[in-house]
MARNUMAR-123414 format. One record per residue (C-alpha): x, y, z. Coordinates in nm, 4 decimals. Example, Ala and Ser with C-alpha at 12.3 -4.5 7.8 and 13.67 -1.06 7.14 Angstrom:
BEGIN
(site (1.2300; -0.4500; 0.7800))
(site (1.3670; -0.1060; 0.7140))
This chain:
BEGIN
(site (10.6323; 9.0109; 3.2065))
(site (10.3666; 8.6903; 3.4051))
(site (10.2962; 8.5068; 3.1526))
(site (9.8727; 8.5439; 3.2785))
(site (9.8723; 8.9033; 3.1306))
(site (9.6774; 8.8763; 2.7756))
(site (9.8287; 8.7974; 2.4318))
(site (9.7470; 9.1775; 2.3266))
(site (9.9275; 9.3133; 2.6178))
(site (10.2367; 9.0919; 2.5620))
(site (10.2754; 9.1639; 2.2284))
(site (10.3822; 9.5316; 2.3382))
(site (10.5490; 9.4740; 2.6520))
(site (10.7092; 9.1372; 2.6952))
(site (11.0653; 9.1188; 2.7495))
(site (11.0859; 9.4712; 2.7125))
(site (11.4187; 9.6413; 2.7493))
(site (11.5149; 9.8586; 2.9588))
(site (11.6747; 10.2095; 2.8746))
(site (11.8408; 10.3433; 3.1710))
(site (12.1072; 10.5566; 2.9929))
(site (11.8282; 10.7614; 2.8186))
(site (11.4557; 10.5991; 2.8716))
(site (11.4074; 10.5521; 2.5025))
(site (11.0202; 10.4176; 2.4572))
(site (11.0699; 10.2314; 2.1562))
(site (11.2942; 9.8795; 2.1461))
(site (11.6853; 10.0392; 2.1058))
(site (11.8308; 9.8524; 1.8192))
(site (12.1960; 9.7309; 1.8860))
(site (12.3351; 9.7677; 1.5361))
(site (12.7028; 9.5984; 1.6270))
(site (12.8155; 9.2852; 1.5261))
(site (13.0453; 9.2529; 1.8796))
(site (13.0444; 9.3767; 2.2458))
(site (13.3874; 9.5582; 2.3922))
(site (13.4670; 9.3715; 2.7664))
(site (13.5691; 9.5762; 3.0561))
(site (13.8817; 9.3789; 3.0547))
(site (14.0536; 9.0604; 2.9657))
(site (13.8933; 8.8674; 3.2522))
(site (13.5193; 8.9536; 3.2265))
(site (13.5727; 8.8406; 2.8453))
(site (13.7583; 8.5167; 2.9601))
(site (13.4414; 8.4741; 3.1863))
(site (13.1339; 8.5623; 2.9924))
(site (13.2882; 8.2403; 2.7028))
(site (13.3572; 8.0090; 2.9934))
(site (12.9682; 8.0651; 3.1129))
(site (13.0426; 8.1987; 3.4432))
(site (12.9493; 8.5614; 3.3679))
(site (12.6476; 8.7070; 3.1723))
(site (12.6596; 8.9751; 2.8960))
(site (12.6938; 8.9402; 2.5692))
(site (13.0193; 8.8870; 2.3231))
(site (12.9469; 8.8430; 1.9925))
(site (12.6549; 8.9159; 1.7138))
(site (12.6135; 8.5255; 1.6595))
(site (12.6153; 8.4572; 2.0124))
(site (12.2907; 8.7265; 2.0951))
(site (12.2078; 9.0534; 2.1172))
(site (12.0137; 9.2476; 2.3350))
(site (11.7466; 9.3490; 2.0543))
(site (11.7303; 9.0020; 1.9437))
(site (11.6921; 8.9107; 2.3236))
(site (11.4125; 9.1463; 2.3714))
(site (11.2018; 8.9380; 2.0884))
(site (11.3003; 8.6272; 2.1765))
(site (11.1211; 8.6690; 2.4919))
(site (10.8617; 8.8478; 2.3861))
(site (10.7606; 8.5664; 2.1593))
(site (10.8277; 8.2651; 2.4263))
(site (10.5838; 8.4641; 2.6665))
(site (10.3010; 8.4986; 2.3341))
(site (10.3732; 8.1114; 2.2989))
(site (10.3640; 8.0647; 2.6661))
(site (10.6547; 7.8748; 2.6299))
(site (10.9772; 7.9507; 2.8790))
(site (11.2002; 8.0594; 2.5985))
(site (11.2934; 8.1303; 2.2603))
(site (11.5716; 8.1196; 2.0199))
(site (11.5738; 8.4265; 1.6767))
(site (11.6922; 8.2492; 1.3606))
(site (11.7959; 8.4060; 1.0234))
(site (11.5250; 8.2507; 0.8114))
(site (11.1901; 8.0393; 0.9151))
(site (11.3413; 7.6820; 0.7569))
(site (11.6725; 7.8272; 0.9982))
(site (11.4162; 7.7670; 1.2523))
(site (11.3232; 7.4283; 1.1275))
(site (11.6345; 7.2976; 1.0681))
(site (11.7414; 7.4445; 1.3963))
(site (11.5262; 7.2520; 1.5695))
(site (11.6046; 6.9397; 1.3744))
(site (11.9780; 6.9084; 1.3130))
(site (12.0541; 7.0169; 1.7176))
(site (11.8050; 6.6937; 1.8294))
(site (11.8963; 6.4051; 1.5110))
(site (12.1846; 6.1861; 1.4574))
(site (12.2899; 5.9566; 1.1899))
(site (12.0613; 5.6534; 1.2984))
(site (11.7834; 5.8599; 1.3987))
(site (11.3872; 5.8061; 1.2821))
(site (11.1750; 6.0991; 1.2439))
(site (10.7831; 6.0834; 1.1093))
(site (10.6561; 6.3720; 0.9298))
(site (10.3133; 6.5094; 0.8095))
(site (10.2981; 6.4224; 0.4640))
(site (10.2022; 6.7273; 0.3813))
(site (10.4162; 7.0254; 0.5289))
(site (10.5267; 7.3439; 0.3191))
(site (10.7588; 7.2780; 0.0772))
(site (11.1040; 7.3711; 0.1409))
(site (11.0286; 7.1490; 0.5073))
(site (10.9660; 6.8662; 0.3511))
(site (11.2824; 6.8638; 0.0886))
(site (11.4798; 6.9362; 0.4426))
(site (11.3167; 6.6031; 0.6118))
(site (11.2705; 6.4032; 0.2515))
(site (11.6355; 6.5003; 0.0974))
(site (11.8485; 6.6320; 0.3612))
(site (11.8077; 6.4597; 0.6566))
(site (11.8061; 6.1091; 0.4240))
(site (12.1326; 6.2346; 0.2954))
(site (12.2922; 6.1961; 0.6233))
(site (12.1836; 5.8409; 0.7719))
(site (11.8151; 5.9925; 0.9214))
(site (11.5079; 5.8120; 0.8346))
(site (11.2038; 5.9679; 0.7773))
(site (10.8655; 5.8329; 0.7792))
(site (10.5735; 6.0559; 0.5896))
(site (10.2308; 5.9680; 0.7070))
(site (9.8782; 6.1003; 0.6533))
(site (9.8456; 6.2793; 1.0655))
(site (9.4760; 6.3330; 1.0350))
(site (9.4633; 5.9892; 1.1661))
(site (9.6887; 6.0024; 1.4283))
(site (9.7047; 5.6031; 1.4838))
(site (9.9338; 5.6331; 1.1722))
(site (10.1388; 5.7575; 1.4129))
(site (10.2100; 5.4420; 1.5902))
(site (10.1949; 5.2567; 1.3008))
(site (10.5283; 5.4283; 1.2149))
(site (10.7255; 5.4018; 1.5385))
(site (11.0313; 5.2370; 1.5943))
(site (11.3064; 5.1773; 1.8800))
(site (11.5268; 5.4486; 1.6960))
(site (11.2508; 5.7374; 1.6637))
(site (11.3348; 6.0417; 1.8036))
(site (11.0899; 6.3025; 1.6833))
(site (10.7485; 6.3821; 1.5421))
(site (10.7286; 6.7292; 1.2592))
(site (10.4085; 6.8678; 1.1852))
(site (10.2351; 7.1684; 1.1177))
(site (9.8145; 7.2444; 1.1628))
(site (9.6690; 7.3974; 0.9704))
(site (9.8713; 7.2369; 0.6481))
(site (10.0484; 7.4355; 0.4179))
(site (9.9142; 7.4969; 0.1630))
(site (9.5414; 7.2920; 0.1620))
(site (9.4391; 7.3772; 0.5206))
(site (9.3920; 7.0431; 0.6917))
(site (9.3769; 7.0865; 1.0633))
(site (9.5202; 6.8200; 1.2459))
(site (9.4281; 6.7387; 1.5934))
(site (9.7113; 6.8043; 1.8470))
(site (9.5888; 6.6979; 2.1415))
(site (9.5247; 6.3455; 2.0000))
(site (9.8950; 6.3956; 1.8325))
(site (10.0616; 6.5286; 2.1027))
(site (9.9355; 6.2456; 2.3073))
(site (10.0775; 5.9846; 2.1093))
(site (10.4029; 6.2211; 2.1724))
(site (10.4493; 6.2079; 2.4970))
(site (10.3383; 5.8834; 2.5736))
(site (10.6027; 5.6999; 2.3665))
(site (10.8646; 6.0122; 2.5080))
(site (10.9375; 6.1707; 2.1054))
(site (11.0131; 6.4886; 2.0912))
(site (10.7286; 6.7020; 1.9189))
(site (10.8006; 7.0273; 1.6833))
(site (10.5083; 7.2083; 1.5785))
(site (10.5472; 7.4389; 1.2675))
(site (10.2652; 7.7522; 1.4014))
(site (10.3105; 7.9711; 1.1414))
(site (9.9504; 8.0049; 1.0029))
(site (9.8086; 8.0810; 1.2440))
(site (10.0795; 8.2345; 1.5377))
(site (10.0179; 8.2469; 1.9215))
(site (9.6854; 8.4834; 1.8614))
(site (9.5311; 8.2254; 1.7764))
(site (9.6579; 7.8965; 1.7991))
(site (9.9139; 7.8054; 2.0856))
(site (10.0669; 7.4422; 2.0831))
(site (10.2810; 7.4288; 2.3656))
(site (9.9317; 7.4275; 2.5482))
(site (9.8889; 7.1053; 2.4165))
(site (10.2594; 6.9096; 2.4837))
(site (10.4346; 7.0300; 2.1945))
(site (10.7991; 7.0230; 2.2946))
(site (10.9384; 7.3077; 2.0428))
(site (10.7601; 7.5464; 1.8154))
(site (10.8625; 7.7189; 1.5590))
(site (10.7448; 7.9948; 1.3108))
(site (10.8268; 8.1720; 0.9705))
(site (10.8676; 8.4896; 1.1391))
(site (10.8776; 8.6485; 0.7742))
(site (10.5197; 8.5936; 0.7642))
(site (10.2203; 8.7115; 1.0084))
(site (10.4743; 8.7981; 1.2902))
(site (10.6562; 9.0494; 1.1297))
(site (10.3543; 9.1714; 0.8999))
(site (10.5198; 9.3808; 0.6640))
(site (10.6651; 9.1869; 0.4002))
(site (11.0307; 9.3615; 0.4777))
(site (11.1764; 9.1025; 0.7032))
(site (11.3252; 8.7068; 0.6388))
(site (11.3301; 8.5793; 0.9530))
(site (11.2533; 8.2318; 1.2207))
(site (11.1817; 8.1699; 1.5691))
(site (11.1914; 7.8376; 1.7631))
(site (11.0392; 7.8224; 2.0778))
(site (11.1042; 7.5835; 2.3931))
(site (11.2050; 7.5008; 2.7782))
(site (11.5054; 7.7406; 2.8263))
(site (11.7547; 7.3916; 2.8550))
(site (11.5706; 7.2933; 2.4887))
(site (11.6457; 7.6573; 2.3543))
(site (12.0231; 7.6575; 2.5288))
(site (12.0654; 7.3492; 2.3143))
(site (11.9840; 7.4739; 1.9716))
(site (12.1876; 7.7992; 2.0451))
(site (12.4690; 7.6206; 2.1373))
(site (12.5017; 7.3868; 1.8758))
(site (12.3109; 7.4715; 1.5131))
(site (12.2399; 7.7913; 1.5412))
(site (12.6070; 7.8781; 1.7128))
(site (12.7938; 7.6881; 1.4643))
(site (12.5773; 7.6572; 1.1128))
(site (12.5400; 8.0481; 1.2222))
(site (12.1672; 8.1017; 1.1262))
(site (12.0954; 8.3651; 1.3592))
(site (11.8693; 8.6579; 1.2993))
(site (12.0244; 9.0265; 1.2778))
(site (11.9787; 9.3001; 1.5276))
(site (11.7846; 9.5142; 1.2201))
(site (11.5655; 9.2284; 1.1767))
(site (11.4693; 9.1564; 1.5051))
(site (11.3543; 9.5564; 1.5770))
(site (11.1443; 9.5928; 1.2662))
(site (10.9564; 9.2546; 1.4033))
(site (10.9584; 9.3834; 1.7196))
(site (10.7530; 9.7022; 1.5659))
(site (10.5282; 9.4096; 1.3979))
(site (10.4382; 9.2302; 1.6643))
(site (10.2687; 9.5144; 1.8256))
(site (9.9644; 9.5210; 1.5907))
(site (9.9862; 9.1667; 1.5429))
(site (9.6619; 9.0910; 1.7564))
(site (9.5021; 9.3840; 1.5521))
(site (9.5909; 9.2582; 1.2515))
(site (9.4949; 8.8762; 1.2556))
(site (9.1499; 9.0347; 1.3692))
(site (9.1539; 9.1657; 1.0202))
(site (9.3123; 8.8658; 0.8274))
(site (9.0597; 8.6580; 0.9734))
(site (8.7553; 8.8765; 0.9535))
(site (8.8648; 8.9501; 0.5337))
(site (8.9263; 8.5782; 0.4882))
(site (8.5551; 8.4643; 0.6300))
(site (8.4055; 8.6827; 0.4217))
(site (8.6354; 8.5709; 0.1264))
(site (8.6071; 8.2229; 0.1746))
(site (8.2225; 8.2093; 0.1941))
(site (8.2114; 8.4225; -0.1269))
(site (8.4072; 8.1562; -0.3140))
(site (8.2245; 7.8296; -0.1559))
(site (7.9202; 8.0252; -0.3213))
(site (8.0233; 8.0934; -0.6632))
(site (7.9973; 7.8588; -0.9547))
(site (8.3285; 7.8817; -1.1230))
(site (8.4980; 7.7694; -0.8103))
(site (8.4608; 7.3277; -0.7253))
(site (8.6206; 7.3185; -0.3524))
(site (8.7361; 7.5920; -0.1102))
(site (8.9576; 7.4955; 0.1766))
(site (8.9034; 7.7029; 0.5135))
(site (8.9030; 7.6143; 0.8643))
(site (8.6749; 7.8745; 0.8911))
(site (8.3527; 7.7251; 0.6903))
(site (8.1494; 7.5057; 0.8630))
(site (8.1712; 7.2307; 0.5552))
(site (8.5422; 7.2187; 0.6151))
(site (8.6500; 6.9167; 0.8585))
(site (8.8865; 7.1398; 1.0769))
(site (8.5962; 7.3254; 1.2077))
(site (8.5395; 7.1511; 1.4769))
(site (8.8336; 7.2602; 1.6117))
(site (8.7501; 7.6465; 1.6482))
(site (8.6762; 7.7662; 1.9967))
(site (8.8955; 7.4778; 2.1406))
(site (9.2477; 7.3710; 1.9781))
(site (9.2495; 7.7274; 1.7643))
(site (9.0520; 8.0919; 1.8079))
(site (9.0092; 8.1148; 1.4795))
(site (9.0547; 8.0215; 1.1237))
(site (9.3323; 8.2374; 0.9945))
(site (9.4512; 8.4550; 0.7143))
(site (9.5028; 8.1680; 0.4139))
(site (9.2554; 8.0478; 0.2036))
(site (9.3338; 7.7582; -0.0438))
(site (9.0949; 7.6618; -0.3495))
(site (8.9954; 7.4653; -0.6305))
(site (8.8504; 7.6334; -0.9362))
(site (8.6337; 7.5352; -1.1946))
(site (8.8930; 7.4849; -1.4863))
(site (9.2496; 7.3116; -1.5416))
(site (9.6103; 7.3838; -1.5168))
(site (9.6097; 7.6777; -1.7672))
(site (9.2590; 7.8168; -1.6799))
(site (9.4139; 7.8531; -1.3590))
(site (9.7038; 8.0595; -1.4530))
(site (9.5071; 8.2855; -1.6649))
(site (9.3131; 8.3382; -1.3347))
(site (9.5798; 8.4322; -1.1186))
(site (9.7161; 8.6536; -1.4386))
(site (9.3882; 8.8723; -1.3776))
(site (9.4179; 8.9904; -1.0452))
(site (9.4683; 9.3418; -0.9711))
(site (9.4460; 9.3598; -0.6316))
(site (9.6365; 9.0340; -0.5105))
(site (10.0058; 9.0112; -0.5813))
(site (10.1442; 8.6946; -0.7638))
(site (10.4129; 8.5829; -0.4650))
(site (10.4561; 8.3401; -0.2329))
(site (10.4698; 8.4441; 0.1225))
(site (10.1777; 8.4837; 0.3622))
(site (10.0783; 8.6840; 0.6559))
(site (10.1195; 9.0830; 0.5064))
(site (9.9397; 9.3888; 0.4768))
(site (9.8990; 9.2775; 0.1211))
(site (9.6387; 9.0501; -0.0005))
(site (9.8824; 8.7698; -0.2143))
(site (9.7702; 8.4583; -0.4661))
(site (10.0502; 8.1511; -0.5828))
(site (9.9755; 7.7912; -0.7523))
(site (10.1664; 7.5494; -0.4768))
(site (10.2114; 7.2918; -0.7087))
(site (10.4692; 7.4961; -0.9459))
(site (10.5768; 7.7161; -0.6771))
(site (10.5555; 7.6686; -0.2832))
(site (10.5495; 7.3036; -0.3380))
(site (10.7299; 7.2342; -0.6289))
(site (11.0100; 6.9976; -0.4386))
(site (10.7488; 6.7445; -0.3899))
(site (10.6824; 6.5294; -0.7231))
(site (10.3474; 6.4977; -0.8608))
(site (10.2993; 6.1851; -0.7055))
(site (10.4164; 6.3282; -0.3846))
(site (10.1975; 6.6386; -0.4078))
(site (9.8848; 6.4433; -0.4627))
(site (9.9242; 6.2178; -0.1449))
(site (9.9276; 6.5125; 0.0438))
(site (9.6030; 6.6551; -0.1247))
(site (9.7888; 6.9130; -0.3512))
(site (9.6484; 6.8962; -0.6620))
(site (9.7841; 7.0725; -1.0001))
(site (9.5079; 7.3013; -0.9894))
(site (9.5501; 7.4093; -0.6230))
(site (9.5407; 7.7687; -0.5786))
(site (9.6755; 7.9356; -0.1956))
(site (9.5817; 8.3357; -0.1369))
(site (9.7082; 8.5129; 0.1655))
(site (9.4044; 8.7674; 0.2337))
(site (9.5416; 9.1568; 0.3471))
(site (9.3891; 9.4260; 0.4976))
(site (9.2654; 9.5716; 0.2703))
(site (8.9064; 9.6887; 0.2233))
(site (8.7278; 9.3194; 0.1845))
(site (8.4955; 9.4523; -0.0890))
(site (8.7670; 9.5623; -0.2819))
(site (8.9222; 9.2157; -0.2533))
(site (8.5999; 9.0410; -0.3490))
(site (8.4966; 9.2931; -0.6404))
(site (8.8927; 9.1884; -0.7455))
(site (8.8359; 8.7838; -0.7123))
(site (8.4894; 8.8324; -0.8698))
(site (8.6190; 9.0092; -1.1994))
(site (8.8694; 8.7226; -1.2040))
(site (8.6246; 8.3920; -1.1151))
(site (8.3596; 8.5708; -1.4282))
(site (8.5763; 8.5192; -1.6443))
(site (8.6973; 8.1805; -1.6135))
(site (8.2236; 8.1101; -1.6059))
(site (8.2677; 8.3486; -2.0117))
(site (8.5606; 8.1827; -2.1488))
(site (8.3883; 7.8144; -2.0295))
(site (8.0890; 7.8971; -2.2346))
(site (8.2459; 8.0084; -2.5039))
(site (8.4721; 7.6994; -2.5004))
(site (8.1182; 7.4337; -2.5272))
(site (7.9677; 7.6953; -2.7935))
């Protein structure tokens, strides 16, 4: 399908498999581990790359392929590779392009497991790492060395919603001929397309918004055809972190409603962020949809809207924060995001626990920071839930003062 089609149409039609035998409207689920060859020569030809066709589930599957082509179209990229998890997407993109002696520059604030992979695992294999504050893109240039190979970032940043300037950062990577990897999980291609600013590789935790229903763990890597082939034939093939056809089938179904879901996630989150900013028990709110947020200037240009994740500091201590979370009724205490259900979690002790306290503070992740993923429920019910728990902070603080 032409990339000129609107994203709402791509989410339903791009990469579609034509079921010529039965005419199925729904995506066929090819739940098979291997594929039959017509004869030995055909098998040999496919292994040699001299004939098209599927060989073995780890090397490709029609259901998975449809998902790959659909997400690639939505990101306005040439191709994509589906992976078993979001971290398989991150690790596949990095491991396929790095070797001992290379140097990587990463944002100092990223998802906790991405941080652990880069700071603990890559260095174990002789890859140098520099973590920098990318809110000032010049910090990247200061760290570039002769052996620098790749720059890794996410925007908005998990969990404190800092927005990075993709145009400035990616102009630096292009000028210095460095590979760029951008995690676009928080906004999805509906709200942001890093490839339009020059990103070489885009990764997603498809577990989150792309699937949207809390029943799949998966990832996606988008890039040009040559890069995707390289990643598939190295890191993914040999490590084996490929997606199952059933998971691909579920995500494909979820993608059909992604544009509609993102509208509701964003509208709910905007109202909740404004409520939190005005509440006396909330010290600070981090949400790009607020005019008080430094990233607000990027809405309408780099990003279409602010997304469905909010972080905030309550006017209490760590114990008070835990009590606040425990009083929530509609917000489930869980560490994912992008589901129909609203979720709440404590980054310092949960998603970002791989950071030391010093590293967390340097990345702007305090011990009292709370992150919520705003779901698709009626926003008034969500506001009532937040209000009843926040109001008890005020009552309890009053008792302590008395």
